[in-house]
C-alpha positions as CSV (number, residue, x, y, z in Angstrom):
1,M,59.4,87.5,111.5
2,N,56.4,85.7,111.1
3,N,54.7,85.5,107.8
4,K,51.6,88.1,108.9
5,Q,54.7,90.1,109.6
6,K,56.2,89.9,106.2
7,Q,53.1,90.1,104.6
8,F,52.5,93.7,106.5
9,L,56.4,94.7,105.8
10,W,55.4,94.3,102.0
11,V,51.9,95.4,102.1
12,G,53.4,98.9,103.9
13,S,56.4,98.7,101.1
14,G,54.5,98.8,98.6
15,I,52.1,101.9,99.9
16,A,54.9,103.9,100.3
17,V,56.6,103.0,96.7
18,T,53.3,103.8,95.4
19,G,52.7,107.1,97.6
20,L,56.1,108.2,96.2
21,L,55.9,107.6,92.6
22,G,52.1,109.5,93.2
23,V,54.1,112.5,94.5
24,L,56.8,112.7,91.8
25,L,54.5,112.1,88.9
26,Y,52.3,115.2,90.3
27,K,55.8,117.3,91.4
28,K,56.2,116.8,87.1
29,L,52.9,117.5,85.8
30,K,53.0,120.4,87.8
31,R,56.2,121.8,86.7
32,E,54.7,121.0,83.3
33,T,51.2,123.2,83.8
34,P,52.8,126.0,86.3
35,G,50.2,128.2,88.3
36,V,47.1,126.1,87.4
37,S,46.1,123.1,89.4
38,L,45.4,119.9,87.7
39,L,42.2,119.3,90.0
40,T,40.7,122.2,88.2
41,T,42.6,122.4,84.9
42,N,42.9,120.2,81.9
43,S,45.5,120.2,78.8
44,N,42.7,121.0,76.3
45,A,44.1,123.3,73.5
46,L,42.6,126.9,73.3
47,P,40.7,127.5,70.2
48,T,41.5,130.2,67.4
49,G,40.6,133.3,68.1
50,F,41.0,132.8,72.1
51,R,41.5,136.5,73.7
52,N,42.7,136.8,77.3
53,W,41.8,139.2,80.3
54,I,44.7,141.5,79.1
55,G,44.7,140.9,75.3
56,G,47.1,138.4,74.8
57,N,45.9,134.9,73.3
58,H,47.4,132.6,75.8
59,Y,45.9,131.1,79.2
60,L,46.6,133.1,82.3
61,T,47.8,130.5,84.4
62,N,49.1,133.2,87.0
63,Y,45.7,134.6,87.3
64,P,42.4,133.6,89.6
65,R,40.5,131.0,87.6
66,G,37.4,133.4,86.5
67,I,40.0,135.3,85.2
68,R,42.2,132.9,83.1
69,N,38.5,131.2,82.0
70,N,37.0,134.8,81.1
71,N,34.4,133.5,83.5
72,P,34.9,136.6,86.2
73,G,31.3,135.2,87.5
74,N,32.6,131.5,87.8
75,L,29.0,130.4,85.6
76,V,29.2,126.3,85.6
77,K,29.1,124.8,82.9
78,T,26.0,124.3,81.5
79,S,24.4,123.3,78.2
80,I,23.2,127.0,77.7
81,P,25.0,128.0,74.6
82,W,25.9,131.3,75.5
83,K,27.2,134.0,72.9
84,G,31.5,133.2,72.8
85,K,31.1,130.1,74.8
86,V,34.4,128.0,74.5
87,P,33.6,124.3,73.0
88,L,33.8,121.8,75.4
89,Q,36.9,120.1,73.4
90,N,38.8,123.2,74.0
91,N,37.3,124.4,77.6
92,K,40.6,124.0,80.0
93,D,38.6,124.2,83.3
94,R,37.2,120.9,84.3
95,R,34.0,122.5,85.9
96,F,33.8,126.3,85.1
97,E,32.5,127.6,81.6
98,M,35.0,129.5,79.5
99,F,34.6,132.6,76.6
100,I,36.3,133.3,73.6
101,A,37.2,136.7,75.0
102,P,36.4,138.7,78.1
103,E,33.5,140.5,77.2
104,Y,31.2,137.3,76.5
105,G,31.9,135.9,79.9
106,V,31.0,139.8,81.6
107,R,27.6,139.6,79.1
108,A,26.6,135.9,80.3
109,M,26.9,136.8,83.8
110,I,24.6,139.8,83.5
111,K,22.2,138.0,81.5
112,D,22.3,135.2,84.3
113,L,22.0,137.5,86.8
114,K,18.6,139.3,85.4
115,N,17.2,135.8,84.5
116,D,17.7,134.9,88.3
117,I,16.0,138.5,89.3
118,A,13.5,137.8,86.8
119,K,12.9,134.2,88.1
120,G,11.9,135.6,92.1
121,K,15.6,136.0,93.4
122,N,15.1,139.6,93.5
123,T,16.9,140.6,96.9
124,I,20.7,140.4,97.5
125,A,20.4,137.8,100.6
126,T,17.8,135.2,97.7
127,L,19.9,136.2,94.9
128,I,23.6,135.7,96.4
129,S,22.2,132.4,97.8
130,E,22.0,130.6,94.9
131,Y,24.5,131.9,93.4
132,A,27.0,130.9,96.2
133,P,25.6,127.8,98.1
134,R,26.4,128.1,102.1
135,F,28.0,124.1,101.2
136,E,31.0,125.5,99.1
137,N,31.0,129.5,100.5
138,D,30.8,132.1,103.4
139,T,27.6,132.8,101.7
140,K,26.7,135.4,105.2
141,R,29.7,137.3,104.4
142,Y,29.1,137.3,100.3
143,I,25.9,138.8,101.2
144,A,27.3,141.6,103.1
145,H,29.8,142.3,100.9
146,V,27.4,142.6,98.1
147,S,25.0,144.9,100.3
148,K,27.7,146.9,101.3
149,A,28.5,147.8,97.2
150,L,25.1,148.3,96.3
151,K,24.6,150.5,99.7
152,V,20.8,148.7,100.3
153,S,20.0,146.3,102.7
154,S,19.9,142.5,101.4
155,T,16.5,142.1,101.8
156,A,15.7,145.2,99.6
157,K,13.6,144.4,96.2
158,L,16.1,144.8,93.7
159,I,15.2,146.3,90.1
160,P,17.7,145.1,87.4
161,T,19.1,148.9,86.3
162,K,22.0,149.3,84.0
163,N,23.9,150.7,87.8
164,T,22.6,147.9,89.6
165,L,23.7,145.0,87.0
166,R,26.9,146.9,86.8
167,L,27.8,147.1,90.9
168,L,26.4,143.3,91.0
169,V,28.8,142.2,88.2
170,I,31.9,144.1,90.2
171,S,31.3,143.1,94.0
172,I,30.0,139.0,92.4
173,A,33.6,138.9,90.7
174,Q,35.7,140.6,93.0
175,M,34.1,137.8,95.3
176,E,34.6,135.0,92.8
177,T,37.9,136.0,91.5
178,G,39.9,136.5,95.8
179,G,38.8,139.7,96.8
180,R,41.2,141.7,94.0
181,R,39.4,144.1,91.4
182,H,39.8,142.7,88.4
183,C,36.6,143.8,87.0
184,G,35.5,147.6,87.2
185,R,32.6,149.7,86.0
186,H,34.6,149.9,82.4
187,H,34.4,146.5,81.8
188,V,31.0,146.5,82.4
189,R,30.1,149.7,80.3
190,N,32.5,148.8,77.6
191,S,32.9,144.8,77.7
192,I,36.8,144.2,78.8
193,P,39.3,146.6,77.2
194,G,42.7,144.8,76.7
195,R,46.2,146.3,76.5
196,K,48.5,144.9,74.2
197,A,52.3,145.0,74.7
198,G,53.6,148.3,73.1
199,S,50.0,149.5,72.2
200,A,47.4,151.7,73.5
201,R,44.4,150.6,75.5
202,A,41.7,148.7,72.7
203,E,38.3,149.5,73.9
204,Y,35.9,146.4,72.5
205,P,32.6,146.9,71.6
206,P,29.9,147.4,74.7
207,V,27.9,144.0,76.1
208,A,25.0,145.6,74.7
209,A,25.8,145.3,71.6
210,V,26.2,141.7,71.4
211,P,23.5,140.5,70.8
212,I,21.0,137.4,72.5
213,T,20.4,134.0,70.3
214,A,16.8,133.1,70.3
215,R,17.8,129.4,72.0
216,E,20.1,131.7,74.6
217,A,16.9,133.3,75.9
218,G,15.4,130.0,76.5
219,Y,17.7,128.8,79.1
220,Q,18.3,129.6,82.4
221,C,21.4,129.2,84.1
222,K,22.3,128.0,87.7
223,I,25.8,129.7,89.1
224,N,27.8,128.3,91.6
225,S,30.8,129.8,93.0
């Protein structure tokens, strides 16, 4: 065996050992954070007062990303001071916003949709093309799904009535959370009802009852899925 062959053998062995150690470390870390990906979730501690989708105070690791973040529309992190937004140091997601309780995530989603429609994204085709861009979504299927839910053409002009916003929130949330209908009409009407173990369903304050701040009103938010 000449020197070049020995050098190649040493380099190859080093790469193999490094790869093995990386796999073992990944498996160890994954055991410590079950149900979530290390590429999407960090180890930040949840803030005091956090309430999840089902009424508890823990992170729902086995739920879709938008549900465990109380952000069914998957709004990306921005400087927008949304009401109920989890501070950056407590946000467990590497890309998307988290909210202290589900109703705040729904409220932010409604405000964002109203803002986009007011800016001229007033058809399903134009609204969803911005909300779910083609470089990371099947935008054509997304548009078809929302159009079917609203029972209108993808090019029909949208008027942001309560019913239109409700249907937009439900259908978009369904696409954003993997096809399951986690968000229903009651989530929009009365924010998010939670069910605590051993107790009856608790209704939380309506989204409309949560006032928008003056600073928040001056921001726009671009959402990616």
